[in-house]
Structures are given as C-alpha cells and as structure tokens.
C-alpha positions in Angstrom: 108.1 205.8 108.7 107.5 204.0 105.4 109.4 201.0 104.4 110.6 200.8 100.9 110.6 196.7 98.8 114.3 197.2 97.9 114.4 193.0 96.1 114.4 193.1 92.7 114.1 189.9 91.9 110.7 189.6 91.2 108.4 192.7 89.3 105.1 193.3 90.2 103.4 190.6 87.3 106.0 187.6 88.8 104.6 188.0 92.6 101.6 188.2 90.8 101.7 184.6 88.8 103.1 183.3 92.5 100.3 184.4 94.1 98.6 182.4 91.5 100.7 178.9 92.0 100.4 178.7 95.7 98.2 176.9 97.9 98.2 178.8 100.5 95.8 181.7 101.0 97.6 183.9 103.3 100.9 184.0 100.7 98.7 184.2 98.1 97.1 187.9 99.8 100.1 189.0 100.7 101.9 188.3 97.1 99.2 190.5 95.7 99.9 193.5 98.3 102.7 193.5 97.1 102.3 193.9 93.4 100.0 196.4 94.1 103.1 198.2 96.3 105.7 197.3 93.2 102.4 198.8 91.1 102.2 202.3 92.1 99.0 202.1 94.3 98.5 203.0 97.5 99.4 201.8 100.0 96.3 201.9 102.8 94.7 201.2 99.2 96.4 198.1 99.1 96.1 196.7 102.2 92.6 197.6 101.9 92.2 195.4 99.0 94.1 192.4 100.4 92.5 192.1 103.8 95.1 194.2 105.9 95.6 196.7 107.5 98.7 199.5 106.6 100.9 198.6 109.7 100.4 194.7 109.2 101.0 195.1 105.2 104.3 197.2 105.8 105.5 194.1 108.6 105.0 191.6 105.1 107.4 193.7 103.1 109.8 194.0 105.9 109.8 189.6 106.4 110.0 190.0 102.3 113.1 191.6 102.1 114.9 189.8 104.3 113.3 186.2 103.5 111.9 186.9 100.2 108.8 184.8 99.3 109.7 182.3 101.7 109.3 184.9 104.1 105.3 185.3 103.4 104.4 181.8 104.7 103.9 181.5 108.3 106.0 181.1 110.9 105.4 177.7 113.0 104.7 178.4 116.5 107.5 178.2 118.4 107.7 178.8 122.9 105.4 177.0 124.5 105.5 174.8 127.7 108.6 171.6 126.7 106.9 168.2 127.0 107.0 167.0 130.7 107.9 163.3 129.2 111.6 162.6 127.2 111.4 161.1 124.1 113.0 157.9 125.8 110.0 158.6 128.6 107.7 158.1 125.5 108.6 155.3 124.0 108.2 153.3 127.5 105.2 155.0 127.8 104.1 153.2 123.7 106.0 149.5 125.4 103.4 149.7 128.4 100.3 150.6 126.2 101.4 148.7 123.3 102.1 145.2 125.5 99.1 145.6 127.5 99.0 145.2 131.3 98.9 142.0 133.7 96.9 141.7 136.9 100.3 140.3 137.9 102.7 143.1 136.9 100.5 145.8 136.6 97.6 145.2 138.7 95.2 145.9 136.1 93.5 143.9 133.0 93.7 147.0 131.0 95.1 150.9 131.2 93.2 154.0 132.1 94.4 157.1 131.6 94.9 157.5 135.6 96.7 154.5 135.3 99.0 155.2 133.1 99.2 158.7 134.9 100.0 156.7 138.2 102.7 154.7 136.4 104.3 158.2 134.7 104.6 159.6 138.4 106.1 156.6 139.3 108.4 155.8 136.9 109.8 158.9 136.1 108.3 161.5 138.6 106.4 163.1 136.5 103.0 164.2 137.8 100.3 164.9 133.9 97.2 165.0 133.9 95.1 162.5 132.6 93.9 164.6 129.3 98.2 165.2 129.1 98.3 160.8 128.9 95.8 161.4 126.4 97.1 163.7 123.7 100.2 161.8 124.3 98.6 158.5 123.1 96.8 159.5 120.8 100.2 161.2 119.0 101.8 157.6 118.8 98.8 156.9 117.5 96.7 154.5 120.1 93.3 154.9 120.0 90.4 154.1 122.7 88.7 151.1 120.6 86.8 147.9 122.3 88.8 144.1 121.8 87.4 140.9 119.9 87.2 137.9 122.2 90.4 135.4 121.2 90.2 131.9 122.2 92.9 131.1 124.6 93.5 127.4 122.4 94.6 130.0 118.8 98.0 129.5 117.2 99.1 132.3 116.5 101.6 130.6 114.1 99.4 128.4 112.3 96.9 131.8 111.5 99.6 133.1 110.2 100.7 130.2 107.6 96.9 130.5 106.5 97.3 133.8 105.0 100.9 133.0 104.4 100.1 129.7 102.1 96.7 130.8 101.1 97.0 130.9 97.2 98.3 127.3 97.6 95.5 126.6 100.2 92.7 127.5 97.5 94.7 125.7 94.8 94.3 122.5 96.5 90.9 122.9 97.3 90.2 122.8 92.9 89.3 119.6 91.8 91.0 118.3 88.7 87.7 119.0 87.2 87.9 122.4 87.8 91.0 123.0 86.3 90.5 125.9 84.1 87.3 127.7 85.5 87.6 130.9 86.9 88.2 130.5 91.1 85.6 133.3 93.0 86.4 132.9 96.7 83.6 132.7 98.9 84.1 132.9 103.0 81.1 131.6 105.0 79.5 131.6 108.4 76.0 131.7 110.7 74.8 134.2 113.4 72.6 133.9 115.9 70.0 136.3 116.1 68.0 136.5 118.8 65.4 138.2 121.6 68.6 137.7 123.9 70.4 140.1 121.2 73.2 142.9 121.8 74.0 146.0 122.8 76.1 148.8 121.1 77.7 151.7 120.9 75.6 155.5 121.1 76.3 158.9 120.9 75.5 160.2 124.5 76.4 162.7 126.8 79.4 162.8 128.2 79.1 161.4 131.4 75.9 159.5 131.3 75.3 156.2 130.9 72.4 155.1 128.6 69.8 152.9 128.1 68.9 150.5 125.1 66.1 147.6 125.4 67.6 144.0 125.8 65.2 141.2 125.6 65.3 138.4 128.2 63.5 135.8 126.0 65.7 132.8 124.1 63.9 132.7 120.8 66.6 132.9 117.9 67.4 132.4 114.7 70.2 131.7 112.9 71.2 133.7 109.8 73.8 131.6 107.5 75.6 134.2 105.2 78.6 133.7 102.7 79.5 136.3 100.3 82.4 136.5 97.4 84.2 140.3 98.1 85.4 140.6 94.3 82.4 140.0 93.0 79.9 142.0 95.8 77.4 139.3 96.2 76.0 137.1 98.6 74.0 134.5 99.1 71.7 133.6 103.0 68.9 131.9 104.4 66.9 132.3 107.5 67.0 128.7 109.1 65.6 127.7 112.8 68.6 125.6 113.4 72.6 124.7 112.5 73.0 121.5 111.8 74.5 120.0 108.6 71.0 119.8 106.8 70.4 123.6 107.7 74.5 123.7 106.1 73.9 122.0 102.9 70.7 124.1 102.1 73.1 126.7 102.3 75.6 125.1 100.3 73.1 124.9 97.5 71.7 128.6 98.0 75.7 129.8 97.0 75.8 127.3 94.7 73.1 128.9 92.2 75.0 132.3 93.5 78.6 131.4 91.8 79.3 132.8 88.0 77.9 130.7 85.3 81.2 128.5 84.5 83.5 129.6 87.4 83.9 127.3 90.5 83.7 128.5 93.8 86.5 128.1 96.9 84.8 128.7 100.2 86.4 129.2 103.5 84.2 128.2 106.5 85.0 127.3 110.1 85.6 123.8 111.9 81.9 123.5 112.9 81.1 120.3 113.2 78.2 120.3 110.8 81.0 121.3 108.5 82.9 118.4 108.9 80.2 115.7 108.5 81.3 113.1 106.0 79.1 112.3 103.5 76.3 113.6 104.9 77.7 117.1 103.8 76.5 117.4 100.0 78.8 120.1 98.5 77.9 121.0 94.9 80.3 120.5 91.8 80.7 124.0 91.5 81.8 124.3 95.6 85.2 123.5 96.8 85.3 123.5 100.7 88.8 125.2 102.6 88.7 125.3 106.3 89.9 127.9 109.0 92.2 126.6 111.4 91.0 125.9 114.9 90.1 128.5 117.2 90.3 131.7 114.0 87.4 133.4 114.2 89.5 136.7 112.9 90.5 135.0 110.2 86.9 134.8 108.7 85.5 137.9 106.8 82.3 136.6 107.3 82.8 137.6 111.2 83.4 141.4 110.6 79.7 141.2 107.8 78.2 139.8 111.5 79.6 142.8 113.0 78.5 145.1 110.7 74.9 144.0 110.3 74.4 143.8 114.7 75.8 147.1 114.4 73.9 149.0 112.1 70.8 146.7 111.6 69.7 143.5 114.6 71.3 145.3 118.0 68.9 147.4 120.7 65.6 145.9 119.7 63.5 143.5 121.5 61.3 141.2 118.7 58.4 140.0 120.2 58.0 136.9 118.1 59.9 134.3 116.1 58.9 136.0 112.9 59.9 139.2 114.1 63.8 138.1 114.3 63.0 136.1 111.2 61.9 139.2 109.1 64.7 141.5 111.2 66.7 139.3 110.1 66.1 139.2 106.2 65.9 142.7 105.7 69.0 143.7 107.2 70.7 140.8 105.0 68.8 142.0 101.8 69.7 145.2 103.0 73.7 144.2 102.3 73.3 142.4 99.6 71.9 145.6 97.6 75.2 147.5 98.5 77.8 145.3 96.3 80.8 148.0 97.0 79.9 147.3 100.9 80.5 143.9 100.9 83.7 144.6 99.1 85.1 147.0 101.9 83.9 144.8 104.7 85.5 141.4 103.7 88.2 142.0 101.1 91.5 140.8 102.7 94.8 141.8 101.5 96.1 138.2 101.7 94.0 136.4 100.2 94.1 136.9 96.9 91.9 135.2 93.9 94.0 132.5 92.0 93.7 131.1 88.9 93.3 126.9 88.5 
C-alpha cells in the first residue's frame, strides 16, 4: 500500500530549500526524496536517487506526515542497559578520584581502575568491569596523565597571591629610569642536560614494556634559557656550570634580545646564583622578579624544558661532552625558530603585560 504525503505546509520547492539549509546529510537526502514524490516522480526512482529503497522512503513519508520536517532527523537511540551507578554514586566516585588516595585511608598511593572497581563493590555493592569504570571516569572528565613534582614546602597561598598580584609585582620591578618604556615579560631558568638523561613515553603495543637507551655516565652541561612569550623570542646559552658567573653571562645575552627602547622584567626562581648581591650584574634594560620559594610550576620556562626533553633531549646517549652541547644548541635553536610554539608553551593568562 502506497502512503501519500498528507502534509501541505511545504511544497516541493520549499522542501528543496530546506534540504539546502540543513547541516545533516541524511535529512537532506530525505527532504529531496519527498520533494521528488511531490513533483510526481516514481517512488522507486525517488528512493534510488536519494540512496534508499522504496520501503525506507515509505517509512520517512509516515514520519513526515506525523511530525513534519523535524521527524526526518535521526532519533536518539533509546533503550540499552541502565546505568549501574546512580547519579549520587557517580558523584561520589568523582570525589574519590579528585581528592586522590592516601595509604592510611585507602591503602594505595594512586588509583588504578582495579582499585576503584573494588571500592565501588565495597561501598555500593555494584560489580563492574574495569573498562566500565574507565568509561565513567572519561565521561567525568578524568584522564590518566603524568604528575609533576611538588615540593612539600610549597606555599599554595603564596603562589596564588603571586599570580593575583603579578601586575603589581611587575610594576615594582620597574625602576624610575624605565618609566614610560614598553615593558616585556621574560621568564628564565636552567636545565641540566647530560648522560644521565631522561626517558619519555612512546607509542608501543599494549601490554609491552619497550626499552630506550639511557647512559650511566655523569657528564652534563647546563642549558640557560629565557623566553618572552609576547614576542615569541628567547635567549639561551649552554654553559658548563650553574653559578653567578654563568647567570651574569646569560643576563647579558638576554639583554641583547630585549627590543630596542624596551625594558624587560625577568621572572626567575630563587636559586642561590640568582640572588648574590653585588656579584650579580643586571643590565640596565632588565629588572628581576623572583618567584615564591618552591614554586617552579609558576615558571613557564619549566614547560619549555619539558617540551625539549620530550621532543629532542630524551632517549639518547651522548658519547662526549661536546655531543651534549651540540644537542642542547640544536634543540634550543629549533625552538627559537618557532615563535608560535614559544607563545603556545609559555603564555599564561595571569601574566599580563603592564605599562610603566
């Protein structure tokens, strides 16, 4: 039995117009098939032209008669197994993962899927597969990622205050002689690179334990680096030691990279060679701003080192000290040649450029 199109609010031209506007390709095909039917075309031909059979076209005619154009969209799939955890239980799971476990309370130092599976069974009497637990965590916005070190003496309140008051701290680091000049924000740090290198994650078959070369010798060099995210530029030196003489050389190098007529506020940590009184020779176009103690996470230069290690300086064996120096130079110059990458890595929303 042939089902006739009974709705009359749209003619064939209107359906074609709607097909041109929709972003859903299946809906567009269904609209065009109905338009062909309204124009008097054979239903078999109309169905074949729009990539469906005659019975399917008949079903869409019924849907169109009942619900109009809205009825031509794919309905969300219904049914399926009910969620094993209630909304309240899922929220409790998020709390467990968010606050992280302790040995005293939870018996583990990090959550594994099997640990959470057992906790769910013990607390909610719900038996779940580990993969199901993983899917819930993914839906809650959690991901299995690496952590970064945090010093036990780090002061979270001081770190928040530093970010909140950053503009005022920058202004205080600008001497009267630099007032009225353009201000650049620079970030500085040092990284030790050597034969006791670092390893990084790689893609490998699930369940395998891939290997990577790592030297057991103890030669290294120090990569002194500083970046200005706003301009996408940097200044680096590879030196044999980290001391006041080395930082003075680096300050001079940074000074040459500051834009002509500008003044740079250089943020750096509280290492001893960064705070040596009269022995520290700070160029006239640079002012120093020190981070709170034990707060490397506030320094974007730390992320620069992470990027270089992940992409250029890990999983390697250096035969000589010269090889270490060469590798550092190549990695740093490669970064400097990509200003947008510097901006991407080192820009912080809370570190705003200020005018003097």
